[in-house]
C-alpha positions as CSV (number, residue, x, y, z in Angstrom):
1,T,131.0,-34.6,-38.2
2,S,129.4,-37.0,-41.1
3,I,127.1,-35.6,-43.6
4,D,124.1,-37.9,-42.2
5,S,124.7,-36.3,-38.8
6,L,125.2,-33.1,-40.2
7,V,121.8,-32.6,-41.6
8,Q,119.9,-33.9,-39.0
9,D,120.9,-30.7,-37.1
10,S,118.0,-28.7,-37.0
11,N,119.7,-25.4,-36.2
12,L,121.7,-25.9,-39.6
13,D,119.6,-23.7,-42.3
14,A,122.7,-23.8,-45.1
15,V,126.1,-25.9,-45.5
16,Y,128.9,-24.6,-47.3
17,V,130.7,-27.8,-49.3
18,A,134.4,-27.2,-50.0
19,S,135.4,-30.7,-50.3
20,P,137.7,-32.5,-52.7
21,N,135.9,-32.1,-56.3
22,S,134.4,-35.4,-57.0
23,L,133.0,-35.2,-53.4
24,H,130.5,-32.3,-54.4
25,Y,128.0,-33.8,-56.3
26,S,127.3,-36.8,-53.8
27,Q,127.6,-34.6,-50.6
28,A,125.6,-31.5,-51.9
29,K,122.9,-34.3,-53.1
30,T,122.4,-35.2,-49.6
31,I,122.1,-32.1,-47.6
32,L,119.9,-30.9,-50.3
33,Q,117.4,-33.9,-49.7
34,A,117.3,-33.3,-46.0
35,K,115.8,-29.7,-47.4
36,K,119.3,-27.6,-46.5
37,H,120.8,-24.9,-48.8
38,V,124.4,-25.6,-50.2
39,I,126.8,-23.0,-51.1
40,L,129.1,-25.3,-53.0
41,E,132.7,-24.8,-53.5
42,K,134.1,-24.3,-57.2
43,P,134.1,-26.3,-59.6
44,A,130.6,-27.1,-58.6
45,T,130.4,-30.8,-59.6
46,S,132.6,-32.7,-62.0
47,T,130.0,-32.8,-64.8
48,L,127.4,-30.8,-66.2
49,A,124.7,-33.8,-65.8
50,E,125.7,-33.9,-62.4
51,L,124.8,-30.2,-62.0
52,Q,121.5,-30.1,-63.3
53,D,120.1,-33.1,-61.1
54,L,121.5,-31.1,-58.1
55,F,119.5,-27.9,-59.0
56,K,116.3,-30.1,-59.9
57,I,116.6,-31.6,-56.2
58,A,116.9,-28.3,-55.0
59,K,113.9,-27.0,-56.8
60,E,112.0,-30.6,-55.2
61,N,112.9,-29.5,-51.9
62,N,112.5,-25.8,-51.8
63,V,116.1,-24.8,-50.9
64,F,118.7,-23.0,-52.9
65,L,122.0,-24.4,-54.4
66,I,124.6,-21.5,-54.8
67,E,127.7,-22.0,-56.5
68,A,130.7,-20.3,-54.9
69,Y,132.3,-17.6,-57.0
70,R,133.3,-15.0,-54.6
71,H,135.4,-13.3,-57.3
72,I,132.1,-12.0,-59.1
73,Q,130.6,-10.3,-55.9
74,E,133.5,-7.9,-55.0
75,V,132.9,-4.2,-55.2
76,N,135.7,-3.8,-57.6
77,Y,134.3,-6.8,-60.2
78,K,130.7,-5.0,-59.9
79,L,132.3,-1.7,-60.6
80,L,134.3,-3.0,-64.0
81,R,130.7,-3.9,-65.0
82,R,129.4,-0.6,-64.7
83,V,132.8,1.1,-66.2
84,L,132.2,-1.2,-69.1
85,F,128.9,-1.5,-69.8
86,E,126.9,1.7,-68.1
87,E,129.5,4.3,-68.5
88,K,130.9,2.2,-71.6
89,K,134.5,3.9,-70.9
90,L,136.4,1.7,-73.3
91,G,133.8,2.4,-76.3
92,T,133.7,-0.9,-78.6
93,I,135.6,-3.6,-76.6
94,F,137.8,-5.6,-79.0
95,G,139.3,-8.1,-76.3
96,A,140.6,-9.3,-72.8
97,S,143.5,-11.0,-71.4
98,L,143.0,-12.5,-68.5
99,N,145.6,-14.1,-66.2
100,F,145.6,-16.1,-62.9
101,S,148.9,-18.2,-62.5
102,M,150.6,-19.5,-59.5
103,Y,152.9,-22.2,-58.6
104,S,151.2,-24.2,-56.1
105,S,153.5,-26.5,-53.5
106,R,151.6,-29.6,-54.4
107,Y,152.9,-29.2,-57.9
108,N,156.2,-30.1,-55.9
109,N,154.5,-33.6,-55.0
110,V,153.8,-34.3,-58.7
111,L,157.3,-33.6,-59.7
112,A,158.3,-36.2,-57.1
113,G,156.1,-38.7,-58.8
114,E,153.3,-38.4,-56.4
115,T,149.3,-37.4,-57.2
116,P,147.9,-35.3,-54.6
117,N,144.2,-34.3,-54.6
118,I,144.2,-31.3,-56.6
119,F,146.2,-33.5,-59.5
120,S,144.2,-36.5,-59.3
121,L,141.9,-37.1,-62.5
122,E,140.1,-39.8,-59.6
123,M,139.3,-36.6,-57.7
124,S,138.4,-34.4,-60.6
125,G,141.0,-32.4,-60.3
126,G,143.6,-30.2,-62.4
127,S,144.7,-26.9,-62.6
128,L,141.6,-25.7,-65.6
129,V,138.9,-26.6,-62.6
130,D,141.1,-25.2,-59.8
131,M,142.5,-22.0,-60.9
132,G,141.4,-21.9,-64.2
133,V,137.6,-21.5,-63.4
134,Y,138.2,-18.2,-61.5
135,P,139.1,-16.2,-65.2
136,V,136.5,-18.2,-67.0
137,T,134.0,-17.6,-64.5
138,F,135.1,-13.5,-64.7
139,A,134.8,-14.0,-68.7
140,L,131.5,-15.5,-68.4
141,A,129.9,-13.3,-66.1
142,L,131.0,-10.3,-68.1
143,F,130.4,-11.2,-71.6
144,G,128.2,-14.3,-71.6
145,K,128.8,-17.9,-72.8
146,P,131.4,-17.7,-76.0
147,K,130.6,-19.1,-79.2
148,S,133.6,-21.7,-78.6
149,Q,136.2,-22.2,-76.7
150,T,140.2,-23.9,-76.8
151,Y,142.5,-25.3,-74.5
152,A,146.5,-25.9,-74.7
153,P,147.2,-27.4,-71.5
154,F,150.3,-29.0,-70.0
155,I,149.6,-32.3,-68.4
156,C,151.2,-33.8,-66.0
157,H,152.0,-37.2,-64.7
158,T,148.8,-37.7,-63.2
159,G,146.6,-37.1,-66.2
160,A,145.6,-33.9,-65.1
161,D,146.2,-30.7,-66.4
162,A,149.1,-28.3,-64.3
163,G,148.0,-25.4,-66.4
164,G,147.4,-23.8,-69.9
165,F,146.3,-21.0,-72.3
166,I,142.7,-20.5,-73.1
167,V,140.7,-18.9,-76.3
168,L,137.1,-17.9,-75.4
169,Q,135.8,-16.8,-78.8
170,Y,132.9,-14.2,-78.9
171,E,131.0,-13.0,-81.9
172,K,133.2,-9.5,-82.4
173,F,136.2,-10.1,-79.7
174,G,138.2,-13.2,-78.2
175,V,139.3,-13.5,-74.7
176,Q,143.2,-15.0,-73.7
177,I,143.6,-16.6,-70.4
178,Q,146.6,-17.8,-69.0
179,Q,146.3,-20.4,-66.2
180,S,148.4,-21.9,-64.0
181,K,149.8,-24.5,-61.0
182,C,153.3,-25.1,-62.1
183,F,154.2,-21.6,-62.8
184,T,153.3,-18.0,-61.5
185,S,152.8,-14.9,-63.5
186,F,152.6,-11.2,-63.0
187,A,150.7,-10.3,-66.0
188,P,148.0,-8.1,-65.5
189,T,144.3,-9.0,-66.2
190,E,143.2,-6.2,-69.0
191,V,140.1,-5.5,-71.1
192,Y,141.1,-3.0,-74.5
193,G,139.1,-1.1,-76.1
194,E,138.9,1.9,-78.9
195,N,138.6,4.3,-76.0
196,G,141.8,2.9,-73.9
197,T,142.8,-0.1,-71.7
198,I,141.7,-1.6,-68.1
199,S,144.2,-3.5,-66.0
200,L,143.0,-4.9,-63.0
201,N,146.0,-6.2,-60.6
202,S,143.9,-9.7,-61.2
203,V,140.7,-11.6,-61.2
204,T,140.2,-12.1,-57.9
205,D,141.0,-9.6,-54.9
206,I,140.5,-6.7,-57.2
207,A,142.2,-3.8,-55.2
208,S,143.1,-1.8,-58.4
209,V,141.2,-0.9,-61.5
210,K,143.1,1.3,-63.9
211,F,141.7,2.8,-67.1
212,W,144.5,4.6,-69.5
213,D,142.9,7.0,-71.7
214,R,144.1,6.7,-75.5
215,K,143.3,10.1,-76.2
216,T,145.4,12.0,-73.0
217,K,147.2,9.3,-72.0
218,Q,146.3,9.6,-68.9
219,T,146.1,6.5,-66.6
220,E,143.2,7.4,-63.6
221,E,143.0,4.4,-60.9
222,L,138.7,3.7,-60.4
223,A,139.0,1.4,-58.1
224,E,137.0,1.6,-54.4
225,K,138.4,0.0,-51.6
226,K,137.9,-3.8,-51.5
227,M,137.0,-5.6,-48.4
228,D,139.2,-6.9,-45.8
229,L,137.4,-10.0,-45.6
230,N,137.4,-11.6,-48.8
231,L,134.6,-13.7,-48.7
232,Q,132.0,-11.1,-47.4
233,E,130.5,-9.7,-50.4
234,E,129.7,-13.3,-51.2
235,A,128.5,-14.3,-47.8
236,E,126.3,-11.4,-47.7
237,E,124.6,-12.0,-51.1
238,F,123.9,-15.3,-50.6
239,A,122.7,-14.5,-47.4
240,R,120.0,-11.8,-49.1
241,I,119.4,-14.4,-51.8
242,I,118.3,-17.4,-49.4
243,N,116.5,-15.2,-46.9
244,N,114.8,-13.1,-49.3
245,K,114.0,-16.0,-51.5
246,D,115.4,-14.2,-54.7
247,V,114.6,-16.7,-57.1
248,D,115.4,-14.0,-59.8
249,A,119.1,-13.9,-58.6
250,A,119.5,-17.5,-58.0
251,A,118.7,-18.3,-61.2
252,K,121.1,-16.1,-63.0
253,L,123.7,-17.7,-61.1
254,E,122.5,-21.0,-62.1
255,Q,122.8,-20.7,-65.4
256,L,126.2,-19.2,-65.0
257,S,126.9,-22.3,-63.2
258,Y,125.6,-24.4,-66.2
259,D,127.7,-22.4,-68.8
260,I,131.0,-22.9,-66.7
261,V,130.3,-26.3,-66.2
262,S,129.7,-26.7,-70.0
263,V,133.1,-25.0,-71.4
264,T,135.4,-26.2,-68.9
265,S,134.2,-29.6,-69.3
266,D,134.2,-29.0,-73.1
267,L,137.9,-27.8,-72.6
268,R,139.2,-30.9,-70.8
269,R,137.1,-33.0,-73.3
270,Q,139.1,-31.9,-76.3
271,N,142.2,-32.6,-74.6
272,G,141.4,-36.2,-73.0
273,I,141.7,-35.1,-69.2
274,L,138.4,-36.9,-68.3
275,Y,137.2,-37.7,-65.0
276,P,135.3,-40.9,-63.6
277,A,132.3,-39.0,-63.7
278,D,132.4,-38.4,-67.6
279,K,132.7,-42.1,-68.2
280,A,129.5,-42.5,-65.7
């Protein structure tokens, strides 16, 4: 189905855009201009300028643009927020280590000298914007935008990153992130505090949230049962925002999207990982 015929369908209220990264901006722009809501697969756009333009167009056409970060809508991510900031179970937070590292079958193509889309600069690819955005979003949605950020990537022959190590520096603590499409790590995701440690099985599809108590040396499982369908919570929340015209909730997600693209763009630029859109 072409985008042009899609936007002419009067039965469609919203479109989920999950094409290669470099196409997000142009396709979302066409759909928004046709007064349809857009759910945009991460990363929303290649650059901050593109993202700002899309949100401007969405507002001009009185429709919503929402970036599809499903994991921050999960029941156990929201539970983690409550445990950290309402119950203050950890007391003072000293830092976090986040992991999202999984060997990709597409990396076999890279090793064979090919350039699959997800490792193509032309397509705005790389592990940072495919895998790394999950832990980066996890951190920014919990702690806000960091004061500074650094990235030590593994660059493959395509010029894109295949994985690497990120440090987000906050006022009083740091967040370490390892993310990769060229190796697999089974390390848990942890948040450290003066009262103990919270350990999660992953930054997404969170099934386990364990609290280790420094005083009792006991470990308690806090997690609730996660949804069988991992897109359900995201879909329900986005439908609620659109149907209720919840501009406040949408504005918070908009700011989060700006912060994420700002941070990841800076991490790329530090390492010379540039897309065609960066040079436009």
